[in-house]
C-alpha positions in Angstrom: 80.6 102.7 113.5 79.7 106.3 112.5 79.8 107.7 109.2 83.6 108.0 108.1 82.9 111.1 106.0 82.6 113.3 109.1 85.3 116.1 109.4 88.6 114.4 110.5 92.0 115.6 110.1 95.5 114.0 110.7 98.1 115.8 112.7 101.7 115.1 111.7 105.0 115.6 113.5 108.8 115.2 112.9 109.7 113.1 115.9 108.5 111.8 119.2 111.6 111.6 121.4 113.6 111.9 118.2 111.9 108.9 116.8 108.7 109.3 114.5 105.4 107.5 115.2 104.3 105.2 112.5 100.5 104.4 112.0 99.4 101.0 111.1 96.2 101.5 109.6 93.7 98.8 108.9 90.0 98.2 108.3 88.8 95.4 110.4 89.6 92.0 109.3 92.4 93.1 106.9 95.2 91.1 108.4 96.3 93.5 111.0 97.3 90.8 113.6 99.5 89.2 111.2 101.3 92.2 110.0 101.8 93.3 113.8 103.2 89.8 114.6 105.8 90.3 111.8 106.8 93.9 112.8 107.1 92.9 116.4 109.4 89.9 115.7 111.5 92.0 113.1 112.1 94.9 115.3 111.5 93.4 118.7 109.0 96.1 119.8 105.4 96.0 121.2 102.8 97.5 119.0 100.1 99.7 120.8 96.6 101.0 119.7 95.1 104.6 120.1 91.6 103.0 120.4 90.3 103.8 123.8 89.4 100.8 126.2 91.3 98.4 124.0 94.8 97.3 124.8 96.9 95.5 122.3 98.8 92.6 123.9 101.9 91.7 122.0 101.1 89.2 119.3 104.3 87.3 120.2 103.5 85.4 123.4 106.2 85.5 126.3 108.3 88.0 124.3 107.3 91.3 125.8 105.9 92.0 129.3 102.4 93.6 129.4 102.6 97.3 130.4 100.4 100.2 130.7 99.6 102.0 127.4 101.8 104.8 126.7 101.4 105.9 123.2 104.3 108.5 123.5 106.6 105.7 124.1 105.5 103.5 121.3 106.8 103.5 117.8 104.0 101.7 115.8 100.5 102.6 116.6 97.8 100.2 115.2 94.4 101.9 114.6 91.2 101.7 112.4 90.9 105.7 112.3 88.6 107.1 111.3 86.0 104.3 111.4 84.7 105.2 114.8 83.7 108.3 116.5 86.5 110.7 117.3 86.0 110.3 121.2 86.9 106.6 120.9 90.3 107.5 119.9 93.2 108.6 122.0 95.0 111.6 120.3 98.1 110.5 118.6 100.3 112.2 116.0 102.0 110.1 113.2 104.6 111.0 110.6 103.9 108.1 108.2 101.3 105.3 107.8 101.3 101.7 106.7 98.0 101.0 105.0 97.0 97.5 105.1 94.7 96.3 102.3 92.9 93.1 101.9 90.5 92.1 99.1 87.3 93.9 100.0 85.1 91.0 99.1 86.9 88.7 101.6 86.7 91.5 104.3 83.1 92.2 103.9 82.1 88.4 103.6 84.3 87.4 106.8 82.6 90.2 108.7 79.1 89.4 107.6 79.7 85.7 108.4 81.3 86.5 111.8 78.2 88.2 113.0 75.8 85.6 111.5 73.3 88.0 109.9 70.0 86.9 108.2 70.0 87.2 104.5 68.2 90.6 104.5 70.3 91.9 107.3 73.5 90.7 105.4 72.5 92.7 102.4 71.9 95.7 104.4 75.1 95.2 106.2 77.2 94.6 103.1 75.9 97.9 101.5 77.0 99.7 104.8 80.4 97.9 104.8 81.2 98.8 101.3 80.7 102.4 101.9 82.7 102.3 105.1 85.5 100.3 103.3 85.7 102.9 100.4 85.6 105.9 102.7 88.4 104.7 105.0 90.8 103.9 102.0 89.9 107.2 100.5 90.8 109.0 103.5 94.1 107.3 103.9 95.0 107.6 100.2 94.8 111.2 100.5 96.4 111.8 103.8 99.1 114.6 103.9 101.9 112.2 105.1 103.7 109.3 103.5 101.6 106.3 103.1 103.0 102.8 102.3 100.5 100.1 101.1 100.7 96.6 102.1 98.5 94.1 100.4 97.5 91.2 102.9 97.4 88.6 100.0 101.0 89.6 99.0 102.2 89.4 102.6 100.8 85.9 102.7 102.5 84.9 99.4 105.9 86.5 99.8 106.6 87.7 103.2 110.2 88.4 102.7 109.9 90.7 99.9 107.0 92.7 101.3 108.5 93.1 104.9 111.9 94.1 103.4 110.4 96.9 101.3 108.2 97.8 104.3 111.3 98.1 106.6 112.9 100.3 104.3 110.0 102.6 104.4 109.5 102.7 108.2 113.3 103.3 108.7 113.6 105.6 105.7 116.6 103.7 104.2 117.6 102.7 100.9 118.7 99.1 101.6 118.8 96.5 104.2 120.6 93.8 102.2 123.5 92.0 104.2 122.7 93.6 107.5 121.2 92.3 110.9 117.9 93.7 109.9 117.8 91.5 106.8 118.6 88.5 108.8 115.7 89.4 111.2 113.4 89.8 108.3 114.2 86.4 106.8 113.9 84.8 110.3 110.5 86.3 110.9 109.2 85.3 107.4 110.2 81.8 108.0 108.4 81.5 111.4 105.5 79.2 111.9 102.4 81.3 112.1 99.6 80.5 114.5 96.1 80.1 112.9 94.7 82.9 115.1 97.0 85.5 113.1 95.3 84.7 110.0 92.1 86.3 108.8 89.1 84.0 108.2 88.9 82.8 104.7 92.6 83.5 104.0 94.6 81.2 102.2 97.9 80.0 104.0 101.0 79.4 102.1 
């Protein structure tokens, strides 16, 4: 990963094909797979990524057919921008962002353990990751577009409440009560989640 503090900018737009792109922004190991799983099941869509050479297969097996990535036709774009060099991203414009946040201690420890660093290497890596984590969230907290924060731990504890408020934000509506969308949120929140969608070290409820 390169230094996040290099010059970056966010381009915004009103609509793409009369429907605005939503960015699902995450720092690695923050629960992005779980949130994508919920969003795909609620809205019956397939999420995409703007990270070059990476293709996000739908988290819901056998629900969607695999297709070539076409960002302009996708509603939700998952990305860890700007933690990489600019040339590693496909350029895409978003009108709003969902910012996924997980306890940084859990994030950093899981990343270190995943790569099995020696103690001295782990200490150095921890310092590097802390700086990257802070820079990533500082960037998005000051983005010139609407940003909605989802806490991973709260998503685990109370998926229905979190997903209902998130859906209202993404659609720009005041209420989903007593609608088909409300039913879809309840149904998604009650699904049995496979182990692979949880981040390492996360408590499952």
